[in-house]
TIVO-999018 format. One record per residue (C-alpha): residue in one letter; x, y, z. Coordinates in steps of 0.25 Angstrom, whole numbers, padded with zeros to 4 digits, always signed. Layout:
% residues N
aXYZ/...
END
This chain:
% residues 81
x+0123+0165+0036/x+0111+0162+0027/x+0102+0173+0023/x+0087+0172+0027/x+0084+0172+0011/x+0092+0160+0008/x+0086+0153+0019/x+0072+0155+0014/x+0077+0151+0001/x+0083+0138+0005/x+0070+0136+0014/x+0062+0138+0001/x+0071+0128-0006/x+0070+0117+0004/x+0054+0118+0004/x+0054+0116-0011/x+0064+0105-0011/x+0055+0098+0001/x+0042+0099-0007/x+0048+0095-0020/x+0053+0082-0012/x+0040+0079-0006/x+0033+0082-0020/x+0043+0072-0026/x+0041+0062-0016/x+0027+0062-0016/x+0027+0062-0032/x+0036+0049-0031/x+0026+0043-0021/x+0014+0046-0029/x+0019+0042-0044/x+0028+0030-0041/x+0022+0018-0047/x+0009+0025-0050/x+0009+0019-0064/x+0009+0004-0059/x-0003+0001-0051/x-0005-0013-0047/x-0020-0013-0045/x-0032-0005-0043/x-0033-0001-0028/x-0043+0005-0019/x-0052+0014-0027/x-0046+0012-0041/x-0053-0002-0041/x-0067+0006-0042/x-0063+0019-0049/x-0054+0015-0060/x-0063+0007-0067/x-0074+0017-0065/x-0065+0028-0070/x-0061+0019-0083/x-0075+0017-0086/x-0078+0033-0086/x-0067+0035-0095/x-0070+0024-0104/x-0085+0025-0105/x-0089+0038-0098/x-0097+0032-0087/x-0094+0021-0075/x-0096+0008-0082/x-0097-0004-0073/x-0084-0012-0070/x-0088-0027-0069/x-0074-0034-0068/x-0063-0035-0058/x-0057-0022-0054/x-0042-0028-0056/x-0045-0032-0070/x-0048-0018-0073/x-0035-0015-0066/x-0028-0024-0076/x-0034-0017-0088/x-0046-0026-0091/x-0057-0016-0093/x-0067-0026-0099/x-0075-0027-0084/x-0079-0013-0087/x-0094-0014-0092/x-0104-0003-0098/x-0117-0010-0094/
END
């Protein structure tokens, strides 16, 4: 016969294993291929150039170029006029 104390210990261990498994799965789903975006999508099209100009100039400059060009690394469309 298994004692009640052993059952509680096994139950707690099972809960930690399940929580750890869900955490690992969620982390893998979140961080898989995170470093290789193909293009700017949804709100990134508007907010990324604005954030870049805030870091570069200290204020939000005007963006006159194509947003996809910005995603490719060409920042020449950013104007301070």
